[in-house]
Legacy VTK file of the C-alpha trace (Angstrom):
# vtk DataFile Version 3.0
C-alpha trace
ASCII
DATASET POLYDATA
POINTS 231 float
-13.568 13.813 -18.265
-15.432 10.555 -18.889
-14.883 7.455 -16.739
-13.188 5.592 -19.589
-10.899 8.510 -20.366
-9.870 8.774 -16.735
-9.205 5.036 -16.599
-6.960 5.238 -19.671
-5.117 8.250 -18.249
-4.444 6.419 -14.981
-3.226 3.357 -16.860
-0.865 5.438 -19.018
0.547 7.149 -15.920
1.097 3.789 -14.211
2.828 2.447 -17.324
5.072 5.510 -17.313
5.960 4.914 -13.658
6.660 1.257 -14.423
8.926 2.239 -17.334
10.708 4.838 -15.220
11.284 2.320 -12.457
12.624 -0.385 -14.765
14.906 2.102 -16.516
16.520 3.748 -13.507
16.327 1.138 -10.736
17.044 -2.505 -10.028
14.586 -4.665 -8.110
15.466 -7.319 -5.570
12.103 -8.913 -4.796
11.513 -12.287 -3.144
8.415 -14.191 -2.050
7.805 -15.491 1.464
6.172 -18.865 2.043
4.027 -20.746 -0.436
3.385 -18.871 -3.673
-0.061 -19.377 -5.268
-0.111 -20.668 -8.830
-1.184 -17.188 -9.931
-0.371 -14.769 -7.067
-2.172 -11.902 -8.812
-5.469 -13.757 -9.224
-8.357 -12.937 -6.885
-6.244 -10.249 -5.248
-8.379 -7.852 -3.187
-6.044 -6.112 -0.740
-2.449 -4.865 -0.823
-0.877 -3.926 2.527
2.367 -1.961 2.199
4.608 -1.936 5.273
7.633 0.212 6.126
6.473 3.478 4.537
9.565 5.660 4.038
9.048 7.877 0.976
6.489 9.389 -1.398
8.514 7.837 -4.223
7.323 4.319 -3.389
5.153 4.130 -6.538
8.386 3.305 -8.422
7.941 -0.234 -7.081
5.450 -0.428 -9.970
8.510 -1.177 -12.086
8.381 -4.715 -10.732
4.673 -5.628 -10.899
2.976 -7.170 -13.978
1.337 -4.869 -16.501
-2.013 -6.631 -16.058
-1.910 -5.709 -12.379
-1.533 -2.030 -13.301
-4.480 -2.313 -15.648
-6.609 -3.587 -12.798
-5.410 -0.762 -10.526
-6.538 1.732 -13.166
-9.916 0.042 -13.417
-10.664 -1.143 -9.863
-8.034 0.329 -7.519
-9.124 2.111 -4.328
-6.445 4.044 -2.411
-6.570 6.383 0.607
-4.177 9.347 0.499
-3.485 11.638 3.451
-4.939 15.136 3.153
-1.467 16.530 3.957
-0.100 14.853 0.830
-3.048 15.869 -1.342
-2.541 19.525 -0.428
0.937 19.520 -1.987
0.768 21.198 -5.433
2.648 18.552 -7.449
2.282 15.458 -5.270
-1.432 16.056 -4.858
-2.043 16.134 -8.610
0.096 13.038 -9.100
-1.567 10.928 -6.420
-5.035 11.769 -7.719
-4.189 9.522 -10.677
-2.511 6.509 -9.052
-5.750 4.467 -8.897
-9.354 4.480 -10.093
-10.674 5.792 -6.774
-8.390 7.985 -4.680
-9.979 9.026 -1.390
-8.550 11.831 0.716
-8.432 10.961 4.422
-7.306 12.782 7.545
-4.940 11.322 10.134
-7.835 11.139 12.599
-10.501 8.504 12.920
-13.327 10.524 11.380
-15.824 10.570 8.531
-13.055 10.569 5.916
-12.069 7.028 6.888
-15.683 5.846 6.730
-15.982 7.474 3.296
-12.957 5.499 2.121
-14.307 2.179 3.433
-17.665 2.879 1.780
-15.929 3.224 -1.609
-15.003 -0.465 -1.523
-17.119 -2.609 -3.840
-17.141 -6.414 -4.312
-14.548 -6.236 -7.107
-12.290 -3.472 -5.714
-8.518 -3.809 -5.361
-7.715 -1.907 -2.166
-4.332 -0.472 -1.147
-3.367 0.618 2.358
-0.216 1.870 4.082
-1.342 0.972 7.604
1.371 2.846 9.489
-0.360 6.018 8.372
2.764 8.176 8.198
6.331 8.083 6.875
9.408 6.864 8.680
12.094 9.526 8.914
15.848 8.911 8.638
16.089 8.347 12.411
13.641 5.430 12.221
10.797 7.369 13.867
7.848 9.346 12.515
7.775 13.139 12.129
6.822 13.547 15.795
9.658 11.342 17.015
7.371 8.398 17.797
7.919 4.725 16.870
6.312 3.495 13.662
3.256 1.520 14.716
0.512 -0.076 12.625
-2.939 1.395 13.071
-6.042 -0.724 13.360
-7.824 0.456 10.220
-6.751 -2.658 8.306
-9.211 -4.592 10.458
-12.054 -2.534 8.962
-10.870 -3.475 5.479
-10.667 -7.166 6.362
-14.288 -7.002 7.522
-15.284 -5.154 4.330
-13.434 -7.664 2.125
-14.526 -11.107 3.343
-12.757 -13.200 0.678
-9.960 -13.317 -1.851
-6.258 -12.833 -1.271
-4.132 -10.186 0.379
-0.569 -9.309 -0.540
1.600 -7.992 2.270
4.502 -6.029 0.781
7.498 -5.651 3.085
9.531 -2.729 1.765
13.266 -2.561 2.316
12.851 1.198 2.569
13.705 4.011 0.171
15.817 6.341 2.298
18.734 5.509 0.008
16.602 6.865 -2.859
14.746 9.759 -1.227
14.467 10.834 2.393
11.274 12.740 3.343
11.698 16.458 2.542
14.509 15.698 0.062
13.418 17.144 -3.285
14.897 14.800 -5.902
15.399 11.021 -5.768
18.718 9.304 -6.383
18.819 7.079 -9.433
20.376 3.677 -10.194
19.722 2.194 -6.766
18.473 -1.276 -5.836
14.959 -1.463 -4.393
14.319 -4.354 -2.034
10.996 -5.900 -1.160
9.633 -9.164 0.182
6.110 -10.290 -0.719
3.699 -12.571 1.106
0.389 -13.835 -0.270
-2.279 -14.479 2.370
-5.821 -15.855 2.150
-8.024 -13.139 3.661
-10.746 -15.370 5.117
-8.197 -17.714 6.712
-6.177 -14.796 8.122
-9.261 -13.102 9.563
-10.658 -16.311 11.041
-7.317 -17.178 12.659
-6.996 -13.808 14.392
-10.642 -13.774 15.487
-10.262 -17.209 17.064
-7.335 -15.984 19.136
-8.484 -12.450 19.937
-12.261 -12.262 19.688
-14.134 -9.488 17.928
-13.532 -6.956 20.709
-9.741 -7.216 20.345
-9.596 -7.870 16.611
-8.165 -4.473 15.650
-5.370 -4.725 18.193
-4.610 -8.273 17.059
-4.333 -7.219 13.405
-2.043 -4.307 14.301
0.191 -6.487 16.472
0.396 -9.196 13.840
1.350 -6.813 11.045
3.931 -5.087 13.238
5.555 -8.417 14.086
5.590 -9.466 10.424
7.053 -6.096 9.426
9.815 -6.325 12.027
10.606 -9.870 10.902
10.515 -9.461 7.120
11.360 -5.867 6.259
15.011 -5.729 5.260
15.711 -2.319 6.840
LINES 1 232
231 0 1 2 3 4 5 6 7 8 9 10 11 12 13 14 15 16 17 18 19 20 21 22 23 24 25 26 27 28 29 30 31 32 33 34 35 36 37 38 39 40 41 42 43 44 45 46 47 48 49 50 51 52 53 54 55 56 57 58 59 60 61 62 63 64 65 66 67 68 69 70 71 72 73 74 75 76 77 78 79 80 81 82 83 84 85 86 87 88 89 90 91 92 93 94 95 96 97 98 99 100 101 102 103 104 105 106 107 108 109 110 111 112 113 114 115 116 117 118 119 120 121 122 123 124 125 126 127 128 129 130 131 132 133 134 135 136 137 138 139 140 141 142 143 144 145 146 147 148 149 150 151 152 153 154 155 156 157 158 159 160 161 162 163 164 165 166 167 168 169 170 171 172 173 174 175 176 177 178 179 180 181 182 183 184 185 186 187 188 189 190 191 192 193 194 195 196 197 198 199 200 201 202 203 204 205 206 207 208 209 210 211 212 213 214 215 216 217 218 219 220 221 222 223 224 225 226 227 228 229 230
């Protein structure tokens, strides 16, 4: 398959997901703070918080079509090896962005491989909690949902542009992990914040120093998640 053919295939799949989402769900999305004149311009990083379901791509029903076109052309997404080993889900997630990189849940070469895929014009996506919240509010091992420090590596790899932090209201009312089929005709809630990457990085570095930067990023995102996620 040629690069152009793959790009078109990804774009068609994303358009299908967008159409599915708009047909079967309602979206209650609001912005936090000052909204840039064009919030989708110069966007380099999307941080998705409150990961609750593999069906979260249906939030594509809300985003602009031009954004999906850029995902198909420049998107870089890490997907857990556990997810990629699933027969259907693995095939699906291979086509959610231009570059899909399989990573383990450990800090190993797979993470470095993902970071090295980032180019000056990439649009990078990350779910920094690294695992899904179960119905009891904890992860699969019964531990609290914390943010891991890998986002700090991305902030260092992406020195400029804007970051969107997406605060999901959760999708347990649509599909709980291990539940086979999603429920239709539900309302999906999300709050969105647009952040200047260089300003955000500089602010945290001034208060934490380089040696504590990762911990500072994780703490900041956890506090924002707990404040702005609606469930």
